[in-house]
Z-matrix of the N, CA and C atoms (Angstrom, degrees):
N
C 1 1.470
C 2 1.503 1 107.16
N 3 1.429 2 113.46 1 136.32
C 4 1.441 3 119.35 2 -179.50
C 5 1.518 4 110.10 3 -75.03
N 6 1.294 5 114.48 4 132.21
C 7 1.516 6 120.53 5 179.47
C 8 1.561 7 106.65 6 -73.56
N 9 1.417 8 109.92 7 146.80
C 10 1.537 9 116.50 8 -175.29
C 11 1.538 10 107.14 9 -79.60
N 12 1.321 11 115.44 10 124.41
C 13 1.432 12 123.05 11 174.67
C 14 1.637 13 108.60 12 -61.49
N 15 1.336 14 110.72 13 128.78
C 16 1.446 15 117.27 14 -179.90
C 17 1.601 16 108.46 15 -124.71
N 18 1.328 17 113.74 16 125.58
C 19 1.464 18 115.82 17 -175.58
C 20 1.553 19 109.47 18 -119.99
N 21 1.354 20 115.77 19 132.34
C 22 1.488 21 122.53 20 -177.21
C 23 1.561 22 101.11 21 -113.76
N 24 1.336 23 117.25 22 100.51
C 25 1.441 24 122.57 23 -179.67
C 26 1.490 25 114.27 24 -79.37
N 27 1.316 26 119.98 25 130.01
C 28 1.442 27 120.32 26 164.87
C 29 1.500 28 103.37 27 -74.40
N 30 1.447 29 118.00 28 162.70
C 31 1.450 30 121.83 29 -178.40
C 32 1.499 31 111.62 30 -104.41
N 33 1.371 32 119.31 31 -68.56
C 34 1.333 33 120.49 32 -166.61
C 35 1.626 34 111.05 33 -77.66
N 36 1.391 35 113.83 34 127.61
C 37 1.472 36 116.10 35 -174.78
C 38 1.497 37 112.87 36 86.34
N 39 1.324 38 118.95 37 -12.05
C 40 1.527 39 120.91 38 -175.74
C 41 1.505 40 106.57 39 -116.60
N 42 1.342 41 119.12 40 -55.41
C 43 1.435 42 125.84 41 -179.24
C 44 1.515 43 110.73 42 -95.53
N 45 1.336 44 115.71 43 -40.97
C 46 1.502 45 116.04 44 -174.50
C 47 1.520 46 108.70 45 -149.99
N 48 1.300 47 116.48 46 174.31
C 49 1.417 48 125.38 47 172.45
C 50 1.528 49 108.88 48 -130.53
N 51 1.326 50 117.76 49 121.07
C 52 1.466 51 121.52 50 177.42
C 53 1.533 52 107.37 51 -108.31
N 54 1.290 53 116.91 52 81.07
C 55 1.447 54 121.65 53 -170.97
C 56 1.516 55 116.11 54 -47.73
N 57 1.348 56 112.39 55 112.40
C 58 1.480 57 116.56 56 172.38
C 59 1.480 58 118.25 57 71.71
N 60 1.351 59 116.67 58 -4.66
C 61 1.460 60 117.15 59 -177.51
C 62 1.473 61 117.24 60 -65.42
N 63 1.422 62 113.14 61 -45.77
C 64 1.434 63 118.24 62 177.47
C 65 1.529 64 115.63 63 -58.76
N 66 1.297 65 118.49 64 -43.71
C 67 1.446 66 121.11 65 -179.76
C 68 1.475 67 109.92 66 -66.97
N 69 1.327 68 121.03 67 -42.70
C 70 1.421 69 124.61 68 178.28
C 71 1.519 70 109.32 69 -58.04
N 72 1.307 71 120.73 70 -41.11
C 73 1.447 72 122.47 71 -179.83
C 74 1.489 73 109.14 72 -63.38
N 75 1.361 74 119.46 73 -44.67
C 76 1.410 75 125.14 74 -176.10
C 77 1.528 76 113.12 75 -69.60
N 78 1.336 77 114.43 76 -34.92
C 79 1.433 78 120.56 77 176.41
C 80 1.570 79 108.30 78 -59.99
N 81 1.341 80 115.52 79 -52.60
C 82 1.513 81 119.81 80 -179.89
C 83 1.458 82 111.51 81 -62.83
N 84 1.415 83 117.47 82 -38.63
C 85 1.410 84 120.79 83 -177.47
C 86 1.516 85 110.37 84 -64.52
N 87 1.335 86 118.67 85 -46.03
C 88 1.452 87 124.24 86 177.60
C 89 1.486 88 113.25 87 -56.21
N 90 1.300 89 117.26 88 -47.42
C 91 1.411 90 120.87 89 -179.43
C 92 1.538 91 114.26 90 -69.34
N 93 1.332 92 115.74 91 -36.74
C 94 1.452 93 118.01 92 174.49
C 95 1.469 94 113.54 93 -64.82
N 96 1.263 95 115.84 94 -43.89
C 97 1.493 96 121.15 95 -172.03
C 98 1.614 97 112.29 96 -79.93
N 99 1.329 98 116.00 97 -41.01
C 100 1.428 99 122.93 98 -177.84
C 101 1.509 100 119.20 99 -113.13
N 102 1.295 101 114.80 100 -20.52
C 103 1.520 102 117.20 101 -170.69
C 104 1.426 103 118.47 102 80.67
N 105 1.400 104 113.98 103 -4.43
C 106 1.457 105 120.13 104 -174.23
C 107 1.537 106 111.68 105 -83.59
N 108 1.358 107 118.50 106 152.53
C 109 1.417 108 120.71 107 173.85
C 110 1.579 109 109.49 108 -77.01
N 111 1.341 110 112.40 109 159.91
C 112 1.552 111 114.66 110 -177.09
C 113 1.473 112 108.62 111 -73.30
N 114 1.322 113 120.26 112 137.96
C 115 1.581 114 120.60 113 -173.82
C 116 1.510 115 109.40 114 -73.69
N 117 1.339 116 110.47 115 155.73
C 118 1.490 117 114.52 116 176.75
C 119 1.540 118 105.23 117 -96.43
N 120 1.336 119 111.34 118 174.41
C 121 1.511 120 115.65 119 -178.94
C 122 1.471 121 112.19 120 100.48
N 123 1.319 122 116.36 121 164.18
C 124 1.441 123 119.75 122 176.72
C 125 1.524 124 112.02 123 -77.79
N 126 1.334 125 115.01 124 116.89
C 127 1.422 126 117.31 125 179.54
C 128 1.516 127 111.99 126 -90.04
N 129 1.325 128 118.77 127 -6.79
C 130 1.490 129 124.09 128 173.88
C 131 1.533 130 109.90 129 57.85
N 132 1.376 131 115.09 130 58.94
C 133 1.497 132 115.67 131 -171.66
C 134 1.556 133 110.04 132 -93.55
N 135 1.241 134 124.49 133 -5.52
C 136 1.431 135 127.78 134 179.06
C 137 1.516 136 111.92 135 -55.90
N 138 1.324 137 115.87 136 119.94
C 139 1.496 138 117.78 137 175.69
C 140 1.487 139 114.69 138 84.12
N 141 1.256 140 116.27 139 -4.56
C 142 1.574 141 118.66 140 -178.84
C 143 1.534 142 110.98 141 -88.76
N 144 1.221 143 116.70 142 161.21
C 145 1.496 144 120.81 143 177.76
C 146 1.552 145 108.65 144 -83.33
N 147 1.309 146 117.40 145 154.08
C 148 1.512 147 120.61 146 178.67
C 149 1.540 148 109.86 147 -57.31
N 150 1.315 149 119.18 148 -44.60
C 151 1.486 150 115.85 149 175.45
C 152 1.509 151 116.85 150 -59.36
N 153 1.309 152 114.95 151 -36.92
C 154 1.493 153 120.47 152 173.52
C 155 1.560 154 111.98 153 -64.93
N 156 1.302 155 115.91 154 -42.55
C 157 1.507 156 120.17 155 -177.37
C 158 1.578 157 105.55 156 -69.33
N 159 1.220 158 119.14 157 -37.72
C 160 1.511 159 120.36 158 178.57
C 161 1.441 160 109.43 159 -57.90
N 162 1.275 161 117.56 160 -50.53
C 163 1.513 162 123.18 161 -179.68
C 164 1.537 163 113.03 162 -60.68
N 165 1.373 164 115.59 163 -40.25
C 166 1.465 165 117.75 164 179.32
C 167 1.584 166 108.07 165 -70.56
N 168 1.234 167 120.98 166 -37.45
C 169 1.452 168 122.87 167 174.79
C 170 1.517 169 111.93 168 -59.74
N 171 1.317 170 119.22 169 -45.19
C 172 1.416 171 122.19 170 176.77
C 173 1.531 172 111.35 171 -63.80
N 174 1.351 173 116.07 172 -42.12
C 175 1.440 174 118.08 173 177.75
C 176 1.544 175 112.21 174 -60.01
N 177 1.330 176 115.05 175 -50.02
C 178 1.462 177 118.09 176 -177.10
C 179 1.536 178 113.56 177 -71.55
N 180 1.306 179 115.05 178 -17.48
C 181 1.498 180 117.55 179 178.57
C 182 1.465 181 110.17 180 -90.51
N 183 1.371 182 119.40 181 -8.33
C 184 1.469 183 122.47 182 177.79
C 185 1.453 184 111.58 183 76.73
N 186 1.323 185 117.16 184 33.19
C 187 1.534 186 119.70 185 -177.68
C 188 1.476 187 107.48 186 -72.45
N 189 1.375 188 114.65 187 142.49
C 190 1.461 189 121.85 188 176.00
C 191 1.565 190 108.76 189 -99.25
N 192 1.358 191 114.61 190 158.36
C 193 1.395 192 120.05 191 177.84
C 194 1.553 193 112.45 192 99.96
N 195 1.314 194 113.81 193 -169.45
C 196 1.446 195 122.44 194 -175.63
C 197 1.519 196 108.14 195 -75.10
N 198 1.425 197 114.99 196 106.54
C 199 1.480 198 116.06 197 -178.91
C 200 1.554 199 111.97 198 -69.28
N 201 1.313 200 119.76 199 -25.26
C 202 1.474 201 119.38 200 179.43
C 203 1.491 202 107.02 201 -67.31
N 204 1.293 203 122.48 202 -49.59
C 205 1.458 204 126.24 203 178.22
C 206 1.490 205 107.74 204 -63.74
N 207 1.270 206 124.68 205 -42.78
C 208 1.452 207 122.82 206 -177.94
C 209 1.455 208 111.25 207 -66.58
N 210 1.383 209 117.67 208 -39.19
C 211 1.454 210 118.43 209 178.27
C 212 1.472 211 111.06 210 -64.48
N 213 1.362 212 120.11 211 -40.73
C 214 1.489 213 122.72 212 179.15
C 215 1.493 214 107.31 213 -57.53
N 216 1.403 215 116.75 214 -45.59
C 217 1.508 216 117.47 215 -178.60
C 218 1.446 217 110.36 216 -64.94
N 219 1.310 218 120.95 217 -34.86
C 220 1.403 219 123.14 218 -177.92
C 221 1.570 220 107.78 219 -67.98
N 222 1.177 221 118.98 220 -43.89
C 223 1.556 222 122.23 221 -178.20
C 224 1.637 223 110.31 222 -60.87
N 225 1.346 224 113.19 223 -34.34
C 226 1.426 225 117.83 224 174.76
C 227 1.570 226 108.83 225 -63.87
N 228 1.259 227 115.61 226 -42.96
C 229 1.462 228 121.29 227 178.52
C 230 1.509 229 112.44 228 -68.69
N 231 1.373 230 117.84 229 -41.36
C 232 1.462 231 119.10 230 171.67
C 233 1.573 232 112.96 231 -55.19
N 234 1.244 233 118.55 232 -47.48
C 235 1.488 234 122.48 233 173.92
C 236 1.535 235 113.65 234 -55.61
N 237 1.321 236 113.82 235 -44.63
C 238 1.459 237 117.53 236 179.87
C 239 1.603 238 113.45 237 -66.55
N 240 1.264 239 111.43 238 -45.74
C 241 1.505 240 114.83 239 177.74
C 242 1.466 241 115.52 240 -61.25
N 243 1.339 242 112.26 241 -42.43
C 244 1.544 243 116.86 242 179.30
C 245 1.532 244 110.70 243 -60.25
N 246 1.435 245 112.08 244 -45.81
C 247 1.502 246 115.02 245 179.43
C 248 1.488 247 114.32 246 -62.77
N 249 1.286 248 114.19 247 -42.06
C 250 1.464 249 118.82 248 178.45
C 251 1.581 250 114.31 249 -61.96
N 252 1.352 251 114.56 250 -33.21
C 253 1.491 252 120.40 251 -178.28
C 254 1.454 253 109.31 252 -106.25
N 255 1.306 254 119.58 253 23.19
C 256 1.507 255 123.73 254 178.69
C 257 1.516 256 110.94 255 -42.67
N 258 1.300 257 114.33 256 -59.00
C 259 1.462 258 118.28 257 -175.02
C 260 1.441 259 113.05 258 -60.85
N 261 1.324 260 116.87 259 -43.75
C 262 1.518 261 119.53 260 179.54
C 263 1.514 262 110.30 261 -59.42
N 264 1.359 263 115.82 262 -48.72
C 265 1.447 264 122.32 263 -176.18
C 266 1.516 265 111.81 264 -67.52
N 267 1.289 266 116.88 265 -32.31
C 268 1.529 267 123.89 266 -179.39
C 269 1.521 268 106.31 267 -61.12
N 270 1.365 269 112.40 268 -40.94
C 271 1.514 270 111.42 269 -177.95
C 272 1.451 271 114.71 270 -70.89
N 273 1.385 272 119.97 271 -17.91
C 274 1.431 273 126.20 272 -178.73
C 275 1.593 274 108.70 273 -89.85
N 276 1.328 275 117.09 274 -13.43
C 277 1.482 276 122.22 275 -172.36
C 278 1.500 277 109.07 276 -83.41
N 279 1.353 278 116.24 277 130.72
C 280 1.458 279 124.62 278 -176.54
C 281 1.522 280 110.46 279 -128.65
N 282 1.303 281 117.26 280 116.85
C 283 1.434 282 120.95 281 178.81
C 284 1.585 283 105.06 282 -72.35
N 285 1.307 284 119.94 283 137.73
C 286 1.353 285 128.90 284 -178.81
C 287 1.486 286 114.11 285 -73.73
N 288 1.351 287 121.06 286 152.06
C 289 1.401 288 121.97 287 -177.47
C 290 1.517 289 111.35 288 -60.97
N 291 1.402 290 114.42 289 130.65
C 292 1.380 291 120.73 290 174.29
C 293 1.591 292 115.27 291 85.48
N 294 1.338 293 115.12 292 -9.73
C 295 1.485 294 119.70 293 -172.50
C 296 1.503 295 109.12 294 -64.34
N 297 1.363 296 120.65 295 -55.82
C 298 1.385 297 124.82 296 178.66
C 299 1.539 298 115.13 297 -61.57
N 300 1.367 299 112.60 298 -38.55
C 301 1.468 300 117.85 299 -178.62
C 302 1.602 301 109.73 300 -72.28
N 303 1.330 302 117.30 301 -32.14
C 304 1.480 303 118.96 302 179.72
C 305 1.597 304 104.38 303 -71.44
N 306 1.302 305 119.24 304 -46.93
C 307 1.413 306 118.68 305 -178.20
C 308 1.613 307 110.44 306 -58.61
N 309 1.249 308 115.37 307 -42.16
C 310 1.490 309 120.32 308 179.70
C 311 1.589 310 108.82 309 -64.40
N 312 1.359 311 118.14 310 -40.45
C 313 1.404 312 119.12 311 -177.49
C 314 1.540 313 110.23 312 -67.84
N 315 1.340 314 114.38 313 -39.34
C 316 1.507 315 117.38 314 178.03
C 317 1.538 316 108.83 315 -64.27
N 318 1.340 317 116.86 316 -38.92
C 319 1.429 318 118.70 317 -177.89
C 320 1.553 319 109.58 318 -60.45
N 321 1.302 320 114.48 319 -37.61
C 322 1.519 321 121.53 320 -176.71
C 323 1.537 322 109.11 321 -61.06
N 324 1.337 323 115.99 322 -33.59
C 325 1.477 324 119.10 323 -176.30
C 326 1.576 325 110.21 324 -95.23
N 327 1.357 326 113.95 325 10.21
C 328 1.508 327 114.69 326 172.79
C 329 1.529 328 115.39 327 87.86
N 330 1.301 329 118.09 328 9.75
C 331 1.498 330 120.18 329 177.50
C 332 1.488 331 109.53 330 -64.05
N 333 1.390 332 111.79 331 147.58
C 334 1.504 333 119.68 332 169.58
C 335 1.514 334 102.89 333 -94.14
N 336 1.353 335 118.30 334 128.23
C 337 1.436 336 119.80 335 -178.58
C 338 1.487 337 112.37 336 -135.15
N 339 1.361 338 116.12 337 130.59
C 340 1.399 339 126.49 338 175.98
C 341 1.520 340 109.26 339 -139.07
N 342 1.350 341 114.58 340 -160.13
C 343 1.495 342 117.96 341 -177.25
C 344 1.475 343 108.82 342 -128.02
N 345 1.293 344 116.92 343 151.34
C 346 1.492 345 129.45 344 163.60
C 347 1.471 346 109.99 345 -122.15
N 348 1.248 347 120.94 346 105.52
C 349 1.472 348 120.79 347 -170.47
C 350 1.522 349 111.58 348 -144.17
N 351 1.323 350 114.82 349 144.12
C 352 1.474 351 122.35 350 -179.34
C 353 1.615 352 108.30 351 -68.02
N 354 1.305 353 117.04 352 -21.88
C 355 1.423 354 117.03 353 175.47
C 356 1.518 355 114.84 354 -55.83
N 357 1.310 356 113.76 355 143.89
C 358 1.532 357 116.95 356 166.92
C 359 1.395 358 110.13 357 -66.35
N 360 1.382 359 120.03 358 147.75
C 361 1.414 360 122.66 359 -171.81
C 362 1.580 361 117.78 360 -51.04
N 363 1.357 362 117.67 361 -49.46
C 364 1.345 363 117.53 362 -178.82
C 365 1.586 364 119.17 363 -56.90
N 366 1.402 365 110.63 364 -38.30
C 367 1.470 366 120.52 365 171.77
C 368 1.487 367 113.02 366 -66.96
N 369 1.266 368 117.72 367 -46.85
C 370 1.531 369 122.10 368 175.88
C 371 1.572 370 108.40 369 -52.24
N 372 1.312 371 116.34 370 -48.16
C 373 1.422 372 120.34 371 -171.90
C 374 1.596 373 109.50 372 -63.43
N 375 1.342 374 114.04 373 -42.87
C 376 1.477 375 121.46 374 -177.50
C 377 1.543 376 107.61 375 -67.04
N 378 1.329 377 122.82 376 -43.27
C 379 1.377 378 125.50 377 178.70
C 380 1.519 379 112.60 378 -60.02
N 381 1.335 380 115.87 379 -45.23
C 382 1.441 381 123.41 380 -176.56
C 383 1.573 382 108.79 381 -69.81
N 384 1.244 383 115.19 382 -38.25
C 385 1.503 384 119.99 383 176.30
C 386 1.510 385 112.13 384 -61.74
N 387 1.398 386 113.44 385 -44.14
C 388 1.468 387 119.62 386 -179.08
C 389 1.533 388 110.17 387 -62.91
N 390 1.332 389 120.08 388 -30.99
C 391 1.453 390 128.13 389 -176.91
C 392 1.556 391 109.38 390 -89.81
N 393 1.360 392 116.76 391 1.54
C 394 1.488 393 122.29 392 -179.22
C 395 1.648 394 108.43 393 60.03
N 396 1.333 395 112.81 394 37.97
C 397 1.496 396 111.87 395 -179.88
C 398 1.510 397 110.78 396 -116.36
N 399 1.349 398 118.85 397 -15.64
C 400 1.455 399 122.52 398 -170.63
C 401 1.606 400 110.63 399 -58.03
N 402 1.253 401 117.57 400 -39.20
C 403 1.464 402 120.15 401 -175.27
C 404 1.538 403 111.16 402 -75.13
N 405 1.316 404 114.51 403 -13.99
C 406 1.483 405 116.30 404 -179.65
C 407 1.553 406 112.97 405 -86.61
N 408 1.357 407 116.47 406 -7.77
C 409 1.462 408 121.46 407 -173.37
C 410 1.554 409 111.56 408 -121.57
N 411 1.262 410 113.04 409 150.92
C 412 1.478 411 119.83 410 174.46
C 413 1.533 412 111.47 411 -85.74
N 414 1.258 413 114.82 412 80.52
C 415 1.531 414 118.06 413 -166.60
C 416 1.543 415 108.01 414 -74.94
N 417 1.240 416 122.61 415 -15.58
C 418 1.515 417 119.94 416 174.18
C 419 1.501 418 113.57 417 -71.68
N 420 1.333 419 116.45 418 -12.34
C 421 1.485 420 117.79 419 -178.19
C 422 1.509 421 110.01 420 -105.70
N 423 1.364 422 120.77 421 9.72
C 424 1.451 423 122.68 422 -176.40
C 425 1.465 424 114.86 423 -85.90
N 426 1.318 425 117.61 424 -177.63
C 427 1.426 426 122.43 425 178.26
C 428 1.583 427 104.83 426 -127.64
N 429 1.289 428 117.85 427 133.13
C 430 1.403 429 124.70 428 -171.92
C 431 1.500 430 114.95 429 -129.49
N 432 1.328 431 117.89 430 155.27
C 433 1.516 432 120.97 431 178.22
C 434 1.478 433 110.36 432 -54.69
N 435 1.371 434 120.86 433 -32.65
C 436 1.343 435 120.36 434 175.56
C 437 1.541 436 117.58 435 -64.08
N 438 1.351 437 116.53 436 -9.60
C 439 1.418 438 126.12 437 -177.59
C 440 1.568 439 113.47 438 -86.63
N 441 1.372 440 111.34 439 -34.03
C 442 1.485 441 117.46 440 -174.09
C 443 1.498 442 109.25 441 -169.40
N 444 1.398 443 112.84 442 153.13
C 445 1.427 444 116.56 443 171.93
C 446 1.427 445 119.57 444 -66.03
N 447 1.338 446 114.65 445 -36.58
C 448 1.563 447 125.15 446 -169.95
C 449 1.507 448 107.67 447 -94.21
N 450 1.325 449 118.06 448 128.40
C 451 1.435 450 124.71 449 -174.91
C 452 1.582 451 110.94 450 -63.64
N 453 1.295 452 116.40 451 -35.92
C 454 1.530 453 116.66 452 -179.96
C 455 1.533 454 108.21 453 -60.72
N 456 1.385 455 117.83 454 -37.79
C 457 1.420 456 121.62 455 -179.52
C 458 1.497 457 110.48 456 -62.89
N 459 1.295 458 118.70 457 -28.84
C 460 1.500 459 120.85 458 176.14
C 461 1.536 460 112.42 459 -65.21
N 462 1.266 461 118.36 460 -37.55
C 463 1.466 462 123.38 461 176.69
C 464 1.531 463 107.00 462 -65.98
N 465 1.304 464 115.67 463 -46.96
C 466 1.488 465 117.64 464 -177.50
C 467 1.517 466 110.63 465 -66.87
N 468 1.303 467 117.69 466 -34.28
C 469 1.542 468 120.21 467 175.00
C 470 1.457 469 108.10 468 -64.99
N 471 1.299 470 124.76 469 -45.64
C 472 1.352 471 125.38 470 -176.01
C 473 1.637 472 108.32 471 -63.15
N 474 1.318 473 113.09 472 -45.62
C 475 1.519 474 118.83 473 178.47
C 476 1.518 475 110.72 474 -53.73
N 477 1.358 476 114.06 475 -46.59
C 478 1.470 477 115.35 476 177.61
C 479 1.467 478 113.53 477 -63.02
N 480 1.208 479 118.14 478 -40.54
C 481 1.548 480 119.85 479 178.13
C 482 1.508 481 111.07 480 -64.69
N 483 1.337 482 117.02 481 -41.45
C 484 1.412 483 119.87 482 176.42
C 485 1.597 484 109.81 483 -63.60
N 486 1.193 485 117.75 484 -49.26
C 487 1.480 486 120.51 485 174.57
C 488 1.486 487 114.66 486 -55.02
N 489 1.293 488 117.74 487 -44.16
C 490 1.494 489 122.74 488 174.36
C 491 1.481 490 112.85 489 -55.89
N 492 1.374 491 111.97 490 -44.65
C 493 1.431 492 118.54 491 -176.52
C 494 1.569 493 120.20 492 -77.72
N 495 1.393 494 111.43 493 -29.19
C 496 1.439 495 118.43 494 -172.04
C 497 1.527 496 114.63 495 -115.00
N 498 1.409 497 112.73 496 -14.12
C 499 1.402 498 119.20 497 -176.99
C 500 1.547 499 116.05 498 91.59
N 501 1.258 500 112.09 499 -16.44
C 502 1.561 501 114.57 500 179.90
C 503 1.525 502 110.59 501 -165.42
N 504 1.306 503 113.90 502 161.59
C 505 1.419 504 122.81 503 176.32
C 506 1.517 505 108.22 504 -149.02
N 507 1.344 506 117.80 505 130.00
C 508 1.437 507 121.79 506 -179.19
C 509 1.505 508 107.86 507 -103.54
N 510 1.394 509 120.10 508 111.13
C 511 1.343 510 125.96 509 -178.26
C 512 1.544 511 114.63 510 -58.65
N 513 1.273 512 117.05 511 -32.06
C 514 1.476 513 124.61 512 -178.12
C 515 1.594 514 111.30 513 -73.85
N 516 1.310 515 114.20 514 -16.27
C 517 1.420 516 119.94 515 179.54
C 518 1.597 517 112.81 516 -111.57
N 519 1.272 518 115.58 517 8.60
C 520 1.407 519 123.05 518 -177.91
C 521 1.540 520 110.72 519 -107.75
N 522 1.349 521 116.23 520 132.89
C 523 1.410 522 124.46 521 -172.34
C 524 1.518 523 114.29 522 -124.77
N 525 1.222 524 120.30 523 125.69
C 526 1.527 525 119.75 524 161.77
C 527 1.550 526 107.38 525 -85.06
N 528 1.331 527 118.58 526 134.36
C 529 1.419 528 125.78 527 175.28
C 530 1.465 529 107.63 528 -114.24
N 531 1.371 530 119.29 529 116.30
C 532 1.468 531 115.30 530 -178.23
C 533 1.535 532 106.80 531 -152.13
N 534 1.302 533 116.10 532 -170.22
C 535 1.502 534 124.61 533 -171.84
C 536 1.471 535 114.28 534 -123.12
N 537 1.357 536 119.87 535 -2.87
C 538 1.508 537 121.21 536 -174.80
C 539 1.514 538 111.63 537 -129.99
N 540 1.235 539 115.90 538 159.41
C 541 1.513 540 120.46 539 177.48
C 542 1.510 541 110.59 540 -54.73
N 543 1.319 542 115.56 541 -33.23
C 544 1.492 543 121.98 542 179.48
C 545 1.530 544 113.29 543 -61.13
N 546 1.354 545 114.15 544 -31.47
C 547 1.410 546 117.89 545 178.01
C 548 1.533 547 111.47 546 -68.01
N 549 1.303 548 115.55 547 -41.43
C 550 1.500 549 123.74 548 171.30
C 551 1.543 550 110.19 549 -57.84
N 552 1.381 551 120.66 550 -52.18
C 553 1.379 552 124.74 551 -178.52
C 554 1.545 553 110.22 552 -55.87
N 555 1.254 554 121.44 553 -42.36
C 556 1.419 555 125.83 554 -174.69
C 557 1.625 556 108.22 555 -71.25
N 558 1.221 557 113.10 556 -42.08
C 559 1.530 558 118.37 557 176.29
C 560 1.467 559 111.06 558 -60.70
N 561 1.372 560 118.24 559 -46.50
C 562 1.458 561 120.94 560 -177.32
C 563 1.582 562 106.83 561 -67.89
N 564 1.320 563 119.80 562 -42.13
C 565 1.453 564 120.14 563 -178.39
C 566 1.544 565 112.43 564 -61.27
N 567 1.333 566 114.05 565 -26.99
C 568 1.491 567 119.46 566 178.47
C 569 1.425 568 117.00 567 -95.39
N 570 1.428 569 115.27 568 -2.27
C 571 1.427 570 119.58 569 175.51
C 572 1.561 571 113.38 570 79.15
N 573 1.291 572 114.18 571 23.22
C 574 1.556 573 113.18 572 178.20
C 575 1.628 574 107.65 573 -119.70
N 576 1.334 575 114.38 574 176.60
C 577 1.385 576 121.94 575 -174.22
C 578 1.532 577 111.37 576 -86.03
N 579 1.274 578 115.14 577 169.11
C 580 1.488 579 121.85 578 -175.29
C 581 1.502 580 116.73 579 -144.47
N 582 1.319 581 115.71 580 128.25
C 583 1.489 582 120.64 581 170.54
C 584 1.484 583 106.05 582 -113.90
N 585 1.292 584 117.43 583 125.21
C 586 1.498 585 122.63 584 175.13
C 587 1.481 586 112.55 585 -106.31
N 588 1.283 587 118.15 586 138.09
C 589 1.435 588 123.61 587 -176.95
C 590 1.555 589 107.64 588 -125.21
N 591 1.386 590 116.00 589 140.85
C 592 1.393 591 119.60 590 -173.69
C 593 1.599 592 111.41 591 -91.42
N 594 1.263 593 115.59 592 51.61
C 595 1.453 594 122.46 593 -174.61
C 596 1.560 595 108.33 594 -102.65
N 597 1.328 596 118.40 595 -1.87
C 598 1.473 597 118.90 596 174.19
C 599 1.492 598 111.38 597 -106.53
N 600 1.346 599 118.58 598 -127.21
C 601 1.461 600 120.92 599 -178.46
C 602 1.499 601 116.34 600 -98.70
N 603 1.286 602 114.45 601 1.26
C 604 1.441 603 120.09 602 -178.36
C 605 1.485 604 112.13 603 -99.86
N 606 1.344 605 120.75 604 132.86
C 607 1.434 606 126.10 605 175.10
C 608 1.470 607 111.76 606 -69.52
N 609 1.394 608 115.99 607 151.00
C 610 1.470 609 120.44 608 -178.25
C 611 1.520 610 113.97 609 -61.83
N 612 1.331 611 119.33 610 -35.52
C 613 1.479 612 121.41 611 -179.97
C 614 1.503 613 109.94 612 -64.62
N 615 1.362 614 118.17 613 -37.59
C 616 1.444 615 121.89 614 -176.40
C 617 1.577 616 105.33 615 -70.48
N 618 1.309 617 119.28 616 -44.69
C 619 1.402 618 118.50 617 177.48
C 620 1.507 619 115.88 618 -68.19
N 621 1.301 620 114.72 619 -35.95
C 622 1.530 621 118.93 620 174.81
C 623 1.565 622 113.82 621 -59.61
N 624 1.314 623 111.23 622 -30.31
C 625 1.483 624 116.75 623 -174.52
C 626 1.559 625 110.72 624 -84.10
N 627 1.271 626 119.50 625 -3.33
C 628 1.450 627 121.50 626 -174.20
C 629 1.594 628 110.16 627 -86.27
N 630 1.264 629 115.73 628 -16.99
C 631 1.472 630 115.67 629 177.46
C 632 1.521 631 114.63 630 93.71
N 633 1.273 632 117.37 631 22.10
C 634 1.489 633 116.90 632 176.79
C 635 1.517 634 107.96 633 -73.28
N 636 1.365 635 112.54 634 166.08
C 637 1.481 636 120.48 635 -177.83
C 638 1.571 637 109.76 636 -58.76
N 639 1.278 638 112.94 637 -39.28
C 640 1.461 639 116.41 638 178.30
C 641 1.611 640 109.39 639 -152.82
N 642 1.257 641 116.12 640 156.67
C 643 1.513 642 120.67 641 -179.84
C 644 1.503 643 106.35 642 -145.88
N 645 1.375 644 114.60 643 132.79
C 646 1.421 645 121.73 644 -179.87
C 647 1.583 646 111.08 645 -131.21
N 648 1.253 647 116.71 646 155.63
C 649 1.547 648 117.78 647 172.53
C 650 1.451 649 113.61 648 -62.83
N 651 1.373 650 119.60 649 -34.92
C 652 1.417 651 123.82 650 -175.29
C 653 1.502 652 107.91 651 -170.60
N 654 1.357 653 115.20 652 -173.09
C 655 1.413 654 120.67 653 178.16
C 656 1.540 655 116.98 654 -104.66
N 657 1.365 656 111.59 655 11.68
C 658 1.421 657 119.88 656 -172.66
C 659 1.596 658 112.91 657 -60.94
N 660 1.239 659 112.33 658 -38.10
C 661 1.530 660 117.50 659 -177.38
C 662 1.566 661 107.82 660 -94.33
N 663 1.283 662 115.88 661 87.21
C 664 1.485 663 124.52 662 -176.08
C 665 1.497 664 113.47 663 -50.95
N 666 1.218 665 113.91 664 -43.74
C 667 1.542 666 120.74 665 178.35
C 668 1.578 667 110.86 666 -59.27
N 669 1.309 668 114.67 667 -42.58
C 670 1.424 669 121.35 668 175.88
C 671 1.566 670 113.17 669 -63.35
N 672 1.354 671 114.77 670 -40.19
C 673 1.492 672 118.84 671 178.95
C 674 1.547 673 109.31 672 -68.56
N 675 1.371 674 117.09 673 -44.33
C 676 1.454 675 119.40 674 172.99
C 677 1.508 676 114.65 675 -53.51
N 678 1.402 677 115.14 676 -49.05
C 679 1.372 678 118.31 677 177.84
C 680 1.532 679 117.87 678 -59.74
N 681 1.331 680 113.84 679 -36.23
C 682 1.467 681 119.78 680 179.43
C 683 1.476 682 112.90 681 -60.46
N 684 1.354 683 114.27 682 -30.32
C 685 1.473 684 115.04 683 -177.12
C 686 1.473 685 111.12 684 -117.82
N 687 1.341 686 118.95 685 21.33
C 688 1.444 687 124.57 686 174.10
C 689 1.447 688 115.49 687 -52.74
């Protein structure tokens, strides 16, 4: 019997781009919670979870006190700001070439599709809705930054939810699709396969050299995407 293909999509830089929305939310959250200005320098946020990003911001900003508690408070503010500016941010959200078409093509062959994302769940849902992708995915089976600090645990969380809902999950037929080396790292840590796409800030050659199961420049060629995970 053929195993069911399962796809765990990353969101930012893979399915869509919400220009500047995340940073603006964190800027306001940091100011509200600590009164500190947003730190300068490269925070290296790509592929990290929102809880991890919040802690890095606090560290770079020189915040005093319990960073775990402050980060939790910041994430509450991030969700509030995103909800308040939903319409504004939706106008800035761009679905990437081939993303919707790839999801629809995998649906036609019976794949189970959800997300594994560093975004906290309310923000993830707003972004996907703005890109007209939310209804195409089984979001209740995903893994979110609100579930755990570590990205590998988000894959494991999603796998548990899928197993609970369907009765089984085949790791060899399960793929993380993302745009950063951290997407590969979390896939490997959870024992699943990985397709990397150069639709974020990483060049295709860099991604291809990492040893993922497949690497593509983007999702625009749907047949190529399907073949990569055949």
